[in-house]
C-alpha positions as MATLAB code, in Angstrom:
seq = 'MQVVEAQLIAFIQNLFDAIGWTGVVVAMAIESACVPLPSEVTMPLAGWMLVKNKGLGLDWVLMAGVYGAIGNLLGSLIAYAVGVWGGRPFLLKYGKYILISRHDIDLADLWFERYGEITVFLTRLMPVLRTFISLPAGITRMNVLKFSFYTVLGSLPWSAALAYAGFVAGEHWEEIRAVMRPFDIPIILACVGLAVAFVVRKARAARTE';
ca = [
      49.484   37.171 -100.548;
      47.360   37.841 -103.616;
      50.447   39.031 -105.513;
      52.122   35.703 -104.744;
      49.021   33.808 -105.856;
      48.960   35.771 -109.113;
      52.503   34.591 -109.784;
      51.520   31.019 -108.938;
      48.560   31.239 -111.302;
      50.821   32.427 -114.116;
      53.221   29.555 -113.368;
      50.433   26.961 -113.462;
      48.922   28.390 -116.642;
      52.294   28.216 -118.380;
      52.748   24.690 -117.065;
      49.384   23.581 -118.464;
      50.084   25.283 -121.795;
      53.433   23.512 -122.049;
      52.663   19.943 -120.922;
      48.888   19.710 -120.446;
      47.680   17.000 -118.096;
      51.207   16.172 -117.009;
      51.242   19.684 -115.580;
      48.374   18.744 -113.253;
      50.395   15.819 -111.918;
      53.488   17.999 -111.501;
      51.653   20.863 -109.768;
      49.797   18.570 -107.377;
      53.002   16.654 -106.629;
      54.709   19.941 -105.759;
      51.897   20.766 -103.318;
      52.057   17.380 -101.624;
      55.839   17.588 -101.299;
      55.255   20.305  -98.677;
      55.568   23.238 -101.091;
      52.595   25.634 -100.755;
      51.230   25.519 -104.315;
      47.494   25.448 -103.508;
      45.383   22.745 -105.101;
      42.562   25.297 -104.749;
      44.312   27.109 -107.617;
      45.619   24.139 -109.617;
      42.498   22.004 -109.905;
      39.866   24.695 -110.721;
      42.260   26.042 -113.344;
      42.575   22.520 -114.763;
      38.784   22.211 -114.862;
      38.626   25.388 -116.902;
      41.739   25.254 -119.129;
      42.033   21.520 -119.761;
      38.378   20.470 -119.721;
      35.857   23.231 -120.420;
      38.044   25.304 -122.752;
      38.793   22.203 -124.808;
      35.119   21.274 -125.102;
      35.487   18.073 -123.075;
      32.672   16.581 -121.001;
      32.150   15.798 -117.339;
      33.936   12.467 -117.662;
      37.138   14.486 -118.073;
      36.420   16.263 -114.805;
      36.741   12.866 -113.152;
      39.947   12.269 -115.097;
      41.218   15.598 -113.777;
      40.562   14.254 -110.280;
      42.534   11.117 -111.120;
      45.502   13.127 -112.407;
      45.332   15.297 -109.295;
      45.293   12.259 -107.014;
      48.268   10.734 -108.854;
      50.214   13.946 -108.360;
      49.242   14.055 -104.695;
      50.435   10.498 -104.199;
      53.801   11.101 -105.886;
      54.506   14.267 -103.912;
      53.262   12.707 -100.696;
      55.617    9.752 -101.064;
      58.530   12.176 -101.473;
      57.563   14.018  -98.278;
      56.931   10.677  -96.534;
      60.438    9.496  -97.478;
      61.946   12.740  -96.179;
      60.138   12.127  -92.892;
      61.425    8.556  -92.648;
      65.056    9.092  -93.651;
      65.594   12.690  -92.654;
      62.994   13.957  -90.218;
      62.966   11.055  -87.792;
      66.752   10.745  -87.339;
      66.976   14.530  -87.001;
      64.314   14.638  -84.264;
      65.814   11.692  -82.413;
      69.201   13.415  -82.373;
      68.314   17.094  -82.049;
      64.663   17.110  -81.006;
      65.517   17.946  -77.406;
      66.787   21.326  -78.566;
      63.331   22.185  -79.961;
      61.436   20.669  -77.012;
      60.593   17.382  -78.757;
      61.545   14.374  -76.661;
      61.721   10.683  -77.514;
      58.522   10.328  -75.497;
      56.780   12.819  -77.802;
      57.910   10.848  -80.831;
      56.657    7.619  -79.248;
      53.269    9.243  -78.635;
      53.138   10.361  -82.266;
      54.007    6.807  -83.343;
      51.167    5.481  -81.233;
      48.730    8.050  -82.642;
      49.510    7.172  -86.264;
      49.405    3.464  -85.443;
      45.870    3.834  -84.081;
      44.440    6.716  -86.099;
      46.791    7.160  -89.046;
      44.298    6.039  -91.683;
      41.509    8.429  -90.700;
      44.016   11.225  -90.029;
      45.541   10.994  -93.504;
      42.135   10.659  -95.176;
      40.538   13.629  -93.415;
      43.514   15.962  -93.797;
      43.503   15.297  -97.553;
      40.114   17.033  -97.546;
      41.395   20.141  -95.723;
      43.235   23.202  -97.023;
      46.770   23.759  -95.655;
      46.912   20.565  -93.586;
      46.725   18.376  -96.701;
      50.024   19.877  -97.860;
      52.036   18.854  -94.794;
      50.493   15.652  -93.355;
      52.912   13.390  -95.247;
      55.922   14.546  -93.236;
      54.650   13.441  -89.795;
      53.294   10.248  -91.375;
      56.834    9.489  -92.538;
      58.434   10.507  -89.248;
      56.152    8.075  -87.408;
      56.723    5.449  -90.115;
      53.071    4.823  -90.822;
      52.579    1.752  -93.023;
      53.383    3.079  -96.492;
      50.706    1.025  -98.272;
      47.990    2.287  -95.948;
      49.379    5.790  -96.247;
      49.248    5.596 -100.046;
      45.738    4.141 -100.111;
      44.220    6.775  -97.831;
      46.120    9.542  -99.604;
      44.485    8.578 -102.897;
      41.128    7.985 -101.213;
      41.073   11.519  -99.853;
      42.806   13.270 -102.758;
      40.544   11.941 -105.522;
      37.251   13.521 -104.380;
      39.038   16.732 -103.359;
      40.722   17.096 -106.741;
      37.633   16.135 -108.726;
      35.387   18.517 -106.763;
      37.739   21.452 -107.359;
      38.066   20.579 -111.045;
      34.274   20.422 -111.327;
      33.994   23.826 -109.662;
      36.408   25.232 -112.242;
      34.493   23.521 -115.037;
      31.231   25.118 -113.893;
      32.721   28.537 -113.123;
      34.625   28.734 -116.402;
      36.644   31.928 -116.797;
      35.491   32.991 -113.321;
      37.284   30.038 -111.752;
      39.461   32.347 -109.603;
      36.386   33.192 -107.536;
      36.588   29.660 -106.116;
      39.887   30.468 -104.456;
      38.430   33.731 -103.155;
      35.634   31.754 -101.478;
      38.011   29.178  -99.979;
      40.801   31.540  -98.923;
      39.124   32.582  -95.619;
      39.192   28.952  -94.483;
      42.994   28.944  -94.616;
      43.321   31.521  -91.838;
      41.473   29.623  -89.050;
      43.403   26.461  -89.873;
      46.736   28.294  -89.780;
      45.785   30.030  -86.524;
      44.738   26.701  -85.002;
      48.089   25.164  -85.952;
      49.966   28.128  -84.490;
      47.860   27.912  -81.333;
      48.638   24.218  -80.938;
      52.341   24.896  -81.461;
      52.323   27.651  -78.832;
      50.422   25.433  -76.388;
      52.967   22.667  -76.949;
      55.912   24.986  -76.289;
      54.269   26.398  -73.141;
      53.510   22.923  -71.820;
      57.068   21.742  -72.432;
      58.530   24.893  -70.860;
      56.414   24.432  -67.728;
      57.425   20.773  -67.523;
      61.091   21.766  -67.814;
      60.725   24.331  -65.008;
      59.000   21.744  -62.815;
      61.825   19.274  -63.372;
];
């Protein structure tokens, strides 16, 4: 895992060297388009390379957060569109083969109709989950304006906080990822556990029928 992250760090550094702040937007868009390019690497590195190393002040840390949020929004809208035009038709047609029924999709629709705003906002403040929440939001066809608003609302403080951490840590910015990495594992395990529980429940229901 750390070897992969080292390669990602080199990629992001080269990106920042080549196109500066546009690289922040690109990297954060990649993450939000369901590609695991951790913002916990991108934004602290931006706080160090693009703010502190250039002698810029704290106001640029906030600007880093803005660039990060813009990237998150762009990538999230791509993943949202995939959910709307690809994911939903696929699940409606083939979902039964992976134990997802029309009833399950209707329940997901109802959930995002009632709790979509808080769900999107909170997951934007969480490692791992923030990368993939756009896809189910698109599949359930959450109102795109609300989706965009709460994506920015959650992404801005997350991005700015990580950039500030990189600004303060300076050349030791990689230690931030080392501190946050252990939080990824419980979240991943929880997601796997929920997936297993879902499959078991559906299998038992199928046997009962």
